[in-house]
C-alpha positions as CSV (number, residue, x, y, z in Angstrom):
1,X,0.1,0.0,0.1
2,X,1.4,3.5,-0.9
3,X,1.7,6.2,1.5
4,X,-1.0,8.2,0.0
5,X,-3.4,5.1,0.3
6,X,-2.5,4.6,4.0
7,X,-3.2,8.4,4.6
8,X,-6.5,8.1,3.0
9,X,-7.5,4.9,5.0
10,X,-6.4,6.6,8.2
11,X,-8.5,9.8,7.3
12,X,-11.5,7.6,6.6
13,X,-11.1,5.8,10.0
14,X,-10.8,9.3,11.7
15,X,-13.9,10.4,10.0
16,X,-15.8,7.3,11.1
17,X,-14.7,7.6,14.6
18,X,-15.8,11.2,14.6
19,X,-19.2,10.1,13.6
20,X,-18.9,11.6,10.1
21,X,-20.9,10.2,7.2
22,X,-18.6,9.3,4.2
23,X,-20.6,9.8,0.9
24,X,-19.9,7.8,-2.3
25,X,-18.4,9.7,-5.2
26,X,-20.5,7.7,-7.5
27,X,-23.6,9.8,-8.6
28,X,-27.0,8.6,-8.3
29,X,-28.6,7.6,-10.6
30,X,-25.5,6.1,-12.0
31,X,-24.4,7.2,-15.6
32,X,-25.4,3.8,-17.0
33,X,-28.9,3.9,-15.3
34,X,-32.3,5.4,-16.2
35,X,-33.9,7.4,-19.0
36,X,-30.7,9.4,-19.6
37,X,-28.6,6.2,-20.2
38,X,-31.4,4.6,-22.4
39,X,-31.8,7.6,-24.7
40,X,-28.1,8.5,-24.8
41,X,-27.0,5.0,-25.7
42,X,-29.7,4.7,-28.4
43,X,-28.5,7.9,-29.9
44,X,-24.8,6.8,-29.9
45,X,-22.7,5.2,-32.6
46,X,-19.0,4.5,-32.8
47,X,-16.4,3.6,-35.7
48,X,-12.7,2.9,-35.9
49,X,-10.5,3.6,-38.8
50,X,-7.5,1.5,-39.4
51,X,-5.0,1.4,-42.4
52,X,-3.8,-2.2,-42.0
53,X,-2.7,-2.4,-38.5
54,X,-2.3,1.4,-38.1
55,X,-4.9,3.0,-36.1
56,X,-6.1,6.2,-37.7
57,X,-9.0,7.5,-35.8
58,X,-12.0,6.5,-33.5
59,X,-15.1,8.5,-33.5
60,X,-18.1,8.1,-30.9
61,X,-21.1,10.2,-31.7
62,X,-24.2,11.0,-29.8
63,X,-27.1,12.6,-31.6
64,X,-28.3,15.4,-29.4
65,X,-32.0,15.2,-30.5
66,X,-34.5,17.0,-28.5
67,X,-35.5,13.9,-26.3
68,X,-31.8,13.3,-25.6
69,X,-31.3,16.8,-24.6
70,X,-34.3,16.8,-22.4
71,X,-33.3,13.5,-20.7
72,X,-29.8,15.2,-20.2
73,X,-31.4,18.2,-18.4
74,X,-33.4,16.0,-16.2
75,X,-30.3,13.8,-15.2
76,X,-28.4,16.9,-14.4
77,X,-31.3,18.3,-12.3
78,X,-31.1,14.9,-10.2
79,X,-27.5,15.1,-9.8
80,X,-27.2,18.8,-8.9
81,X,-30.5,19.0,-7.0
82,X,-31.9,21.9,-9.3
83,X,-35.2,23.5,-8.5
84,X,-38.3,23.1,-10.8
85,X,-37.4,26.7,-12.0
86,X,-33.8,25.8,-12.8
87,X,-34.9,22.8,-14.6
88,X,-37.3,24.6,-16.8
89,X,-34.7,27.3,-17.6
90,X,-32.4,24.5,-18.8
91,X,-35.1,22.7,-20.6
92,X,-36.0,26.1,-22.4
93,X,-32.4,26.4,-23.5
94,X,-32.3,22.9,-24.8
95,X,-35.4,23.4,-26.9
96,X,-34.1,26.6,-28.4
97,X,-30.8,24.9,-29.4
98,X,-32.5,21.9,-30.8
99,X,-34.8,24.2,-32.9
100,X,-31.8,26.1,-34.2
101,X,-30.2,23.0,-35.9
102,X,-29.0,19.4,-35.4
103,X,-26.1,18.7,-33.2
104,X,-23.9,15.7,-32.4
105,X,-21.5,15.4,-29.5
106,X,-18.4,13.9,-31.1
107,X,-15.8,12.2,-29.2
108,X,-12.8,12.1,-31.7
109,X,-9.3,10.4,-31.3
110,X,-6.3,10.4,-33.7
111,X,-2.9,9.2,-32.8
112,X,-1.4,12.3,-34.5
113,X,-2.8,15.5,-32.9
114,X,-2.4,17.5,-36.1
115,X,-5.2,15.2,-37.6
116,X,-7.7,16.1,-34.8
117,X,-8.8,19.4,-36.3
118,X,-12.5,19.3,-36.8
119,X,-12.8,22.8,-35.5
120,X,-10.2,24.2,-38.0
121,X,-11.4,26.6,-40.8
122,X,-9.9,24.2,-43.1
123,X,-10.2,20.9,-41.5
124,X,-8.8,17.9,-43.3
125,X,-12.1,16.1,-42.3
126,X,-15.5,16.5,-44.1
127,X,-18.3,15.7,-41.7
128,X,-21.8,15.0,-43.2
129,X,-25.2,13.2,-42.5
130,X,-26.1,11.1,-45.5
131,X,-29.5,9.5,-46.0
132,X,-31.9,8.8,-48.8
133,X,-33.1,12.3,-48.5
134,X,-29.7,13.7,-49.5
135,X,-26.6,15.1,-47.6
136,X,-26.6,17.5,-44.7
137,X,-23.1,18.9,-44.4
138,X,-21.8,20.2,-41.0
139,X,-21.7,24.1,-40.7
140,X,-19.2,24.0,-37.7
141,X,-17.5,22.1,-34.9
142,X,-16.5,23.6,-31.5
143,X,-14.4,22.0,-28.9
144,X,-16.5,21.3,-25.8
145,X,-14.9,21.5,-22.2
146,X,-14.3,17.9,-21.2
147,X,-14.9,18.6,-17.5
148,X,-16.0,16.2,-14.9
149,X,-19.6,16.8,-15.7
150,X,-19.1,15.7,-19.3
151,X,-17.1,12.8,-18.3
152,X,-20.0,11.7,-16.0
153,X,-22.6,12.2,-18.8
154,X,-20.3,10.4,-21.4
155,X,-18.2,8.0,-19.5
156,X,-16.4,6.8,-22.7
157,X,-14.6,10.1,-23.1
158,X,-10.9,9.2,-22.6
159,X,-7.8,11.3,-21.6
160,X,-6.7,11.5,-25.2
161,X,-9.9,12.3,-26.9
162,X,-11.1,15.7,-28.1
163,X,-14.9,16.4,-27.7
164,X,-16.6,18.5,-30.3
165,X,-20.0,20.0,-30.6
166,X,-20.7,19.5,-34.4
167,X,-23.5,21.4,-35.7
168,X,-25.8,21.0,-38.9
169,X,-28.6,23.1,-40.4
170,X,-32.2,22.1,-40.0
171,X,-33.1,19.4,-42.5
172,X,-35.7,20.3,-44.8
173,X,-37.5,17.0,-44.0
174,X,-37.8,18.0,-40.3
175,X,-35.7,17.0,-37.3
176,X,-33.3,14.0,-37.6
177,X,-34.5,10.9,-35.7
178,X,-32.0,8.4,-34.2
179,X,-32.3,6.1,-37.2
180,X,-32.1,6.0,-41.0
181,X,-28.9,7.8,-41.9
182,X,-25.0,7.5,-41.7
183,X,-22.8,10.2,-40.0
184,X,-19.8,10.3,-42.3
185,X,-16.3,11.7,-41.3
186,X,-14.1,11.5,-44.2
187,X,-10.6,12.6,-45.2
188,X,-7.5,11.5,-47.1
189,X,-6.7,9.2,-44.2
190,X,-9.9,7.3,-44.8
191,X,-13.6,7.3,-43.9
192,X,-15.5,6.7,-40.7
193,X,-19.2,5.8,-41.0
194,X,-21.3,5.9,-37.9
195,X,-24.3,3.9,-38.9
196,X,-27.7,5.1,-37.8
197,X,-29.4,2.7,-40.2
198,X,-29.2,-0.2,-37.7
199,X,-29.6,-0.6,-33.9
200,X,-26.7,0.6,-31.7
201,X,-24.1,-1.9,-30.4
202,X,-23.1,-1.7,-26.8
203,X,-20.5,1.1,-26.4
204,X,-17.3,-0.3,-25.3
205,X,-15.7,1.9,-22.7
206,X,-12.1,1.2,-24.0
207,X,-9.7,4.0,-24.4
208,X,-7.1,4.3,-27.2
209,X,-3.4,4.2,-26.8
210,X,-1.7,7.6,-26.1
211,X,-1.2,9.6,-29.2
212,X,2.2,10.3,-30.9
213,X,4.3,12.7,-29.2
214,X,2.6,12.5,-25.8
């Protein structure tokens, strides 16, 4: 046992002796439980890009449809103890953002940090939603703050991932469902196809190797 572990154990015993309650760090409901987990996982797809044995990229996308957004807001309300008014304010914001256009939360990894540039004005990647109705091209990507809250909501985010909010215009046919299209991320390195035409597979919580130069 390390010295730090010994110190933590002694501190825990001291708190118990003093009659203090030790609370678990695990939030309740857990991130894999309830409506949030069900809707998030239903809206999530993953693909890996390899060139032979060389790992080029991994992408895990969650479609932030209005039902997913509302479930996320309710989960945060449970975790944070929001008042009904605070929850309604968050729900109103989520509804406004959903009405402004489609959005995916995209967890993206490339071994070379230079290739992880979805937010660049001239990114090497072209991101589009492809379906029988046509092609919907991304209008922008912004790096999201990968803080503890985001890690709690999306537990597959790894230490070497970059998290993007990828925006699309409102489709002419109406809001996207969580089925019936492919989210394509393409470049000279190859193509990742996140398939929303078939049911989602269980999302493995496996993190990639450290990128080159880190």
